[in-house]
C-alpha positions in Angstrom: 17.6 -12.0 44.7 15.6 -15.1 43.4 15.9 -18.3 45.3 14.8 -21.7 44.0 14.3 -25.0 45.9 16.1 -27.7 43.9 14.2 -31.0 43.3 15.3 -33.7 45.7 16.9 -35.8 43.0 19.6 -33.2 42.3 23.1 -33.8 44.0 23.3 -33.3 47.8 26.2 -32.2 49.9 24.8 -34.0 52.9 21.7 -35.2 54.7 20.7 -33.7 58.1 18.9 -35.8 60.7 17.9 -35.4 64.4 18.4 -38.1 67.1 15.3 -39.4 68.8 14.7 -37.6 72.1 10.9 -37.1 72.6 9.6 -39.6 75.3 6.2 -39.7 73.5 7.7 -40.8 70.2 9.8 -43.4 72.0 6.6 -44.7 73.7 4.8 -44.8 70.4 7.7 -46.7 68.8 7.9 -49.1 71.7 11.2 -48.2 73.5 14.1 -45.9 73.2 16.2 -48.7 71.8 13.7 -49.4 69.0 13.6 -45.7 68.1 17.4 -45.5 68.1 17.7 -48.6 65.9 15.1 -47.2 63.4 16.7 -43.8 63.1 20.2 -45.2 62.9 19.2 -47.8 60.4 18.2 -45.0 58.0 21.3 -42.8 58.9 23.8 -45.6 58.4 22.2 -46.6 55.1 22.2 -43.0 53.7 25.9 -42.6 54.8 26.8 -45.2 52.2 25.8 -42.7 49.6 26.5 -39.2 51.1 27.6 -37.6 54.3 25.1 -37.5 57.1 25.1 -35.1 60.1 23.0 -36.1 63.1 21.9 -33.4 65.5 21.5 -34.7 69.1 20.8 -33.1 72.4 23.8 -32.0 74.5 25.3 -34.9 76.4 23.7 -37.6 74.1 26.5 -37.9 71.6 28.2 -40.9 73.2 24.9 -42.8 73.4 24.0 -42.0 69.8 27.5 -43.1 68.7 26.8 -46.6 69.9 24.2 -47.0 67.1 25.6 -44.8 64.4 28.2 -45.7 61.9 31.5 -43.9 62.1 30.7 -42.2 58.8 27.8 -40.3 60.4 29.0 -37.1 62.0 27.3 -35.8 65.2 26.7 -32.2 66.4 25.0 -31.3 69.6 22.2 -28.8 69.9 19.0 -28.7 72.1 16.1 -30.7 70.5 12.5 -31.3 71.4 11.8 -33.9 68.7 13.5 -35.9 65.9 11.8 -34.9 62.6 14.5 -32.9 60.8 12.3 -32.6 57.6 9.9 -30.4 59.5 11.9 -28.3 62.0 15.0 -28.0 59.8 15.5 -25.5 57.1 14.2 -25.9 53.5 17.3 -25.3 51.4 17.2 -23.2 48.3 19.8 -21.9 45.9 20.2 -18.8 43.7 21.4 -18.3 40.2 25.0 -17.7 41.3 25.1 -21.0 43.3 24.7 -19.5 46.7 22.9 -21.5 49.4 19.9 -20.2 51.2 17.9 -21.8 54.1 14.2 -21.0 54.5 13.4 -20.8 58.2 9.6 -21.3 58.3 7.8 -20.4 61.5 7.6 -23.7 63.4 4.9 -24.2 66.1 5.1 -27.9 66.7 2.6 -29.2 64.1 -0.2 -26.9 65.1 0.9 -26.8 68.8 1.1 -30.6 69.3 4.6 -30.4 70.8 4.6 -26.9 72.2 5.8 -25.5 74.6 7.7 -28.7 75.6 9.4 -28.9 72.2 9.9 -25.2 71.5 13.6 -25.8 71.0 12.8 -27.2 67.6 11.7 -23.7 66.5 15.4 -22.7 66.5 16.8 -25.8 64.8 16.5 -24.3 61.3 18.5 -21.3 62.3 21.2 -23.6 63.9 21.5 -25.7 60.7 21.6 -22.7 58.5 24.5 -21.3 60.5 26.4 -24.6 60.4 26.1 -24.7 56.6 26.9 -21.1 56.0 23.6 -20.6 54.2 21.8 -17.3 54.1 18.9 -17.6 56.5 15.6 -16.6 54.9 13.0 -16.3 57.7 9.3 -16.7 56.9 6.3 -15.7 59.0 4.3 -18.5 57.5 3.8 -21.5 59.8 4.9 -24.5 57.8 6.9 -27.7 58.0 9.2 -29.2 55.3 7.2 -32.3 55.0 4.2 -30.2 54.0 5.7 -29.3 50.6 7.1 -31.0 47.5 8.5 -29.3 44.4 9.6 -30.5 41.0 12.3 -27.8 40.5 10.5 -26.5 37.5 7.9 -24.3 39.2 5.4 -26.7 40.6 4.5 -27.0 44.3 2.4 -29.6 46.1 0.8 -28.9 49.5 -2.3 -29.8 51.6 -5.3 -27.6 52.6 -5.4 -29.2 56.1 -1.8 -28.2 56.8 -1.0 -24.7 55.6 -4.6 -23.5 55.7 -5.3 -25.0 59.1 -6.5 -22.7 61.9 -3.8 -24.1 64.1 -1.1 -22.8 61.8 -2.2 -19.8 59.7 -5.7 -18.8 60.7 -5.5 -15.3 59.1 -3.9 -16.3 55.8 -5.8 -16.7 52.5 -4.9 -19.3 50.0 -3.5 -16.6 47.7 -1.4 -15.2 50.5 0.0 -18.6 51.3 0.8 -19.3 47.7 2.5 -16.0 47.3 4.8 -16.6 50.3 5.6 -20.1 49.1 6.4 -19.0 45.6 8.5 -16.1 46.8 10.6 -18.4 49.1 10.8 -21.5 46.9 10.9 -20.0 43.3 7.7 -21.8 42.3 4.9 -20.4 40.2 2.0 -23.0 40.5 0.5 -24.6 43.5 -1.4 -27.9 43.4 -3.5 -28.4 46.6 -4.8 -31.7 47.9 -7.7 -31.5 50.3 -6.5 -33.6 53.3 -4.1 -36.3 54.5 -4.2 -39.8 55.7 -6.4 -40.5 58.8 -3.4 -41.6 60.9 -1.8 -38.3 60.2 -4.6 -36.4 62.1 -3.8 -38.2 65.4 -1.8 -36.7 68.4 1.4 -37.8 66.7 0.3 -36.6 63.3 0.8 -33.5 61.1 -2.8 -32.8 59.8 -1.9 -34.3 56.5 1.7 -33.7 55.2 1.9 -34.1 51.5 5.1 -36.2 51.8 2.9 -39.3 52.6 0.5 -38.5 49.8 2.3 -37.4 46.6 5.7 -36.3 45.4 7.6 -35.7 42.2 10.2 -38.2 41.1 11.1 -36.5 37.8 9.8 -33.5 36.0 6.2 -34.3 34.9 6.1 -37.6 36.9 4.4 -37.9 40.3 4.0 -40.9 42.6 0.9 -41.0 44.8 -0.2 -43.1 47.7 -2.7 -45.8 46.8 -5.1 -47.6 49.1 -6.6 -50.7 47.4 -8.8 -51.7 50.4 -12.3 -50.2 49.9 -13.0 -50.6 53.6 -10.0 -48.6 54.6 -10.6 -45.0 55.9 -8.1 -43.7 53.5 -9.6 -45.3 50.4 -11.5 -42.3 49.2 -8.8 -39.9 50.1 -6.2 -41.8 48.0 -8.6 -42.0 45.1 -9.3 -38.3 45.2 -5.7 -37.3 45.4 -4.9 -39.6 42.4 -7.7 -38.0 40.4 -6.5 -34.5 41.3 -3.0 -35.3 40.0 -4.3 -36.9 36.8 -6.5 -33.8 36.1 -3.7 -31.3 36.7 -0.9 -29.9 34.6 2.4 -28.8 36.1 3.9 -25.2 36.0 5.1 -25.8 32.4 1.7 -27.0 31.2 2.5 -30.7 31.0 -0.1 -33.3 31.8 1.5 -35.3 34.6 2.3 -39.0 34.5 0.9 -40.5 37.7 2.2 -43.6 39.3 0.3 -45.2 42.1 2.3 -46.8 45.0 -0.2 -49.1 46.6 0.0 -49.3 50.4 1.1 -52.4 52.2 -1.4 -54.4 54.2 -2.7 -52.1 57.0 -1.1 -52.3 60.4 -2.9 -51.1 63.5 -1.5 -49.6 66.7 -3.8 -49.2 69.7 -6.8 -49.9 67.4 -5.9 -47.2 64.9 -4.5 -47.6 61.4 -0.8 -46.8 61.0 -1.3 -45.9 57.3 2.2 -46.7 56.1 3.2 -45.0 52.8 5.8 -45.8 50.2 5.6 -42.1 49.0 7.7 -41.2 52.1 11.1 -42.1 50.7 14.4 -40.1 50.3 16.6 -39.4 47.3 20.3 -39.8 48.0 23.4 -39.4 45.8 23.3 -42.3 43.4 20.4 -44.0 45.1 16.8 -44.0 46.5 16.1 -45.0 50.1 12.6 -46.6 50.4 10.6 -47.5 53.4 10.3 -51.3 54.1 7.3 -52.8 55.9 8.0 -56.5 55.7 5.1 -56.8 53.2 5.0 -58.4 49.7 4.3 -54.9 48.4 7.9 -53.9 49.4 9.3 -55.7 46.4 6.6 -54.4 44.0 7.5 -50.8 44.9 11.2 -51.5 44.7 10.6 -52.8 41.2 8.8 -49.6 40.2 11.7 -47.5 41.4 14.3 -49.8 39.7 12.4 -49.2 36.4 12.2 -45.4 37.1 15.8 -45.1 38.0 18.1 -47.6 36.3 21.0 -45.3 37.1 20.4 -45.4 40.9 20.8 -48.0 43.6 17.4 -48.8 45.2 17.6 -49.8 48.9 15.0 -50.2 51.6 15.2 -49.6 55.3 12.8 -50.9 58.0 10.3 -48.2 58.6 7.4 -49.6 60.6 8.9 -48.2 63.8 9.5 -44.8 62.3 5.8 -44.7 61.2 4.8 -45.7 64.7 6.5 -42.5 65.8 4.6 -40.5 63.3 6.4 -40.4 60.0 8.8 -42.2 57.5 12.3 -41.9 56.0 11.5 -38.6 54.3 10.2 -37.2 57.6 13.4 -37.8 59.5 15.8 -36.5 56.8 16.5 -33.1 55.2 18.8 -32.8 52.2 21.4 -30.1 51.8 21.9 -29.4 48.1 25.3 -29.3 46.6 26.0 -25.9 45.1 28.9 -23.6 44.2 29.4 -21.9 47.5 29.1 -25.0 49.8 31.5 -27.4 48.2 30.2 -27.9 44.7 
């Protein structure tokens, strides 16, 4: 059986999220209330477009409900952290319309949250069971934010993530690609060398591609731009842009590259926060962007309005989410709409 990961702009049955619970994340954000408001702000906005299911720790449903719109459903399951993109399953479909759920081996972003957050390693299995999807286990250590696909055979990923000694020390590049292609239905991998500096910190991921580059349409990719020559991510952003401009996709097309320049840098505890507009989420009939209270917010919104005149473009406050270690894309995981799950 051949499975394929649909591109994120195809119809969804729902979005899955996880309620904040990690004390370290709440400290980074500033307080539990700030974290709850940030996550619920995204959830309540997405619920305008499609169903949202929030997973929360047992006993926390009542507290979460105080922040969440009634349209957001809640299920309880033990959690260690709140990044559903990474610990949740990567959904795939087959030619007959069946739903599959790739359950990558999850080790807490290279051991950052293990063993304290080891419950997250079982979240993908739980979500797969809830959706009725066929669970597709993988021995490859990976997180959902570490990949992007165009739905036509092309895969984006980062050398400092999948090839990191803290994840897959004994895997070759060819072996990683083979496992990815087999699980996702892709045929060509485009590697970028590293991620943003802030993403190498204790709350980081070693460089997830979902803050660096992603497909928005077949043959069209948006990339993170850093206009400040003195910024530590300046050369990284330029290199990734150059890689994308020099590449062709799985169908041999030269890719159109659109640069989303970063907002003015914010610093937390003396370190750059490295906010990225690339970390957005597609929803049914819309796009949910990150907002940083910066003039660049409107510039990026305008780019997306031109790209998608058939979708509503909305933005949610994301500074506090980035303080915790990610963005809107990082806290969401789309479940595709297909024949066997309500399509």
